[in-house]
C-alpha positions in Angstrom: 73.3 87.3 135.7 73.6 91.0 135.3 75.1 92.0 131.9 78.4 93.8 131.8 77.5 97.4 131.1 81.1 98.6 131.1 82.1 99.2 127.5 85.6 98.5 126.4 87.8 101.6 126.4 88.1 103.1 122.9 91.5 103.4 121.4 92.8 106.9 122.0 94.4 109.0 119.3 97.7 108.7 121.1 98.0 105.0 121.0 100.5 103.4 118.6 99.2 101.8 115.4 100.7 99.4 112.9 103.8 100.4 110.9 103.4 102.5 107.8 105.6 101.8 104.8 106.2 105.2 103.2 108.4 103.8 100.5 105.1 102.7 98.9 104.7 106.4 97.8 107.4 105.8 95.3 105.8 102.5 93.9 104.9 103.8 90.4 108.2 105.6 90.1 110.1 102.4 91.0 108.0 100.5 88.5 109.0 103.1 85.8 112.7 102.8 86.8 112.5 99.0 86.6 111.3 99.4 83.0 114.5 101.3 82.3 116.6 98.6 83.9 117.3 100.6 87.2 116.5 98.4 90.2 116.6 100.0 93.7 118.2 97.1 95.3 121.6 96.3 96.8 122.0 93.2 94.7 122.5 94.5 91.2 122.7 91.2 89.4 124.0 90.4 85.9 120.5 90.4 84.3 119.8 93.8 85.9 123.0 95.2 84.3 122.1 93.7 80.9 118.6 95.1 81.1 119.9 98.6 81.9 122.6 98.4 79.3 120.3 97.3 76.5 117.7 99.8 77.3 120.3 102.6 77.5 121.8 101.7 74.1 118.4 101.4 72.4 116.5 104.4 73.9 119.2 106.8 75.1 121.8 106.3 72.3 120.4 104.8 69.1 117.0 106.6 69.2 118.7 109.8 70.4 121.1 109.5 67.4 118.2 109.5 65.0 117.2 113.0 66.2 120.8 114.2 66.1 121.4 113.0 62.6 118.1 114.4 61.3 119.5 117.9 62.2 121.9 117.6 59.3 119.0 116.9 56.8 116.6 119.7 57.7 115.6 121.7 54.7 113.7 124.6 56.3 113.5 126.6 59.5 110.1 124.9 60.2 111.8 121.5 60.2 114.6 122.8 62.4 112.2 124.2 65.0 110.2 121.0 65.0 113.3 118.9 65.5 115.4 121.0 67.9 113.0 120.9 70.9 113.0 117.0 70.8 116.8 117.0 70.6 116.9 119.2 73.8 114.3 117.0 75.5 116.0 113.7 74.8 119.4 115.2 75.7 118.1 116.4 79.1 116.4 113.0 79.6 119.7 111.2 79.0 121.5 113.5 81.5 118.9 113.1 84.2 118.8 109.4 83.8 122.6 109.1 84.2 122.5 111.3 87.3 119.8 109.1 88.9 121.7 106.0 87.9 124.8 107.4 89.7 122.7 108.3 92.7 121.1 104.8 92.9 123.1 103.8 96.1 121.9 107.0 97.8 118.3 106.1 96.9 118.8 102.7 98.6 120.1 104.4 101.7 117.2 106.9 101.8 114.8 104.0 101.7 116.6 102.4 104.6 116.3 105.6 106.6 112.6 105.9 105.8 112.1 102.4 107.1 113.7 103.4 110.4 111.4 106.4 110.6 108.4 104.2 109.8 109.2 101.9 112.8 108.8 104.7 115.3 105.6 104.6 117.4 102.8 106.7 115.7 99.4 107.8 116.7 96.4 106.9 114.6 96.3 110.5 113.2 100.0 110.5 112.3 99.6 107.2 110.6 96.6 108.4 108.6 98.6 111.5 107.6 101.4 109.4 106.2 98.9 107.1 104.4 97.3 110.2 102.8 100.7 111.4 101.6 101.4 107.9 100.2 98.0 107.9 98.4 98.5 111.4 97.0 102.0 110.7 95.7 100.8 107.6 93.9 97.8 109.4 92.4 99.9 112.3 91.2 102.5 110.0 89.6 99.9 107.8 87.9 98.1 111.0 86.7 101.3 112.4 85.2 102.1 109.0 83.6 98.6 108.9 82.0 99.0 112.5 80.7 102.4 111.7 79.1 101.1 108.5 77.5 97.9 110.2 76.3 99.9 113.0 74.6 102.2 110.5 72.8 99.3 108.4 71.8 97.6 111.5 70.3 100.8 112.3 68.3 100.9 108.7 67.1 97.3 108.8 66.1 98.0 112.0 64.1 100.7 110.1 62.2 98.5 107.1 61.7 95.8 109.1 60.0 98.2 111.3 58.0 97.9 109.0 54.9 101.5 107.9 55.2 102.9 111.4 55.1 104.4 111.9 58.5 105.7 109.9 61.4 105.4 110.7 65.1 108.4 113.0 64.9 110.9 113.7 62.1 113.8 111.4 62.7 116.6 110.0 60.5 116.0 106.3 59.5 118.2 104.2 57.3 115.4 103.3 54.8 112.9 105.5 53.1 109.4 104.9 54.3 107.5 107.5 52.1 106.6 104.9 49.4 106.6 101.8 51.6 103.5 101.4 53.8 104.9 98.5 55.7 108.1 100.4 56.7 105.9 103.4 57.6 104.0 101.3 60.2 107.2 99.7 61.5 108.8 103.1 62.1 105.6 104.6 63.5 105.1 101.9 66.1 108.9 101.8 66.8 108.8 105.5 67.6 105.7 105.1 69.7 107.4 102.4 71.8 110.5 104.5 72.3 108.4 107.6 73.2 106.5 105.7 75.8 109.8 104.5 77.2 111.2 108.0 77.3 108.0 109.4 78.8 108.0 107.0 81.7 111.7 107.7 82.1 111.0 111.4 82.3 108.3 110.9 84.9 110.8 109.1 87.1 113.5 111.7 86.4 111.4 114.7 87.1 109.3 113.6 90.1 111.3 111.3 92.2 113.0 114.2 94.1 109.7 116.0 94.7 108.0 112.8 96.0 110.9 112.0 98.4 110.7 115.6 99.8 106.9 115.3 100.2 107.3 112.1 102.3 110.2 113.5 104.3 108.3 116.7 105.0 105.4 114.7 106.5 107.9 112.8 108.7 109.4 116.1 109.8 105.9 117.4 110.8 105.3 114.3 112.8 108.6 114.6 114.6 107.9 118.3 115.4 104.5 117.2 116.9 106.4 114.8 119.1 108.8 117.5 120.3 105.8 119.8 121.0 104.2 117.1 123.2 107.4 116.4 125.1 106.9 117.4 128.7 107.6 116.3 132.2 106.0 112.9 133.0 105.7 112.1 136.7 105.3 108.4 135.8 108.6 108.3 133.9 112.1 108.5 135.2 114.5 111.2 134.1 116.5 108.6 132.1 113.4 107.5 130.2 112.4 111.1 129.4 116.0 111.8 128.2 116.0 108.6 126.1 112.7 109.7 124.4 114.3 113.1 123.7 117.4 111.5 122.2 115.2 109.4 119.9 113.4 112.5 118.6 116.7 114.2 118.0 118.0 111.1 116.1 114.8 111.0 114.0 115.4 114.7 113.1 119.0 114.0 112.2 117.9 111.2 109.9 115.6 113.5 108.0 118.3 116.2 107.7 120.7 113.5 106.4 
């Protein structure tokens, strides 16, 4: 028999590919928010609320109060200038966390809209573009997290080798640690744990909006490409062409929303 020499047609760049899940770009951010007790889900169960409440009381109220109270015990301008920036930082962190917590239902809705955009037919090139954005967003987030954690670890190491003379930051604590080595290590690691918590909270607070905009911008570029390629197709009826145009307009409306 004569072998079949006709190769299978290669997939063109215009053929649809599998669905992309662009919400994955926020994966590290959502993991950080879960650590704070904020779950991006419609079912906010009792244990979710308990987690968020306990975390907020410990990190955003009690730990914050230690910085505020310390302001009344500073003895020099140097101590004031060391304490005041952290007060401002923790205050802004609390405000931003409360804002994001209030906007949680909107984040759920945004994810639902992104899922609708992901279900639209895409070319291989458009799918790769979204995958690249997802990868870049995750890498940037993990790099910033690593930077924050490294800086706090270096501050902790500085306190650990200070021969029991300084903590991570000057804060008010109910018991004196200067002559009690056990209390010193308890307070040092307590501070380190709270600083790690606040650092990851700050990453989510500061970058969630930028990452969403990055993903939406890529979706918008893809929709503009579809508009640019929209032309008269002799093999399609006028109703089919109009329906495709309406779908593109609806996708654009979703992004604007």
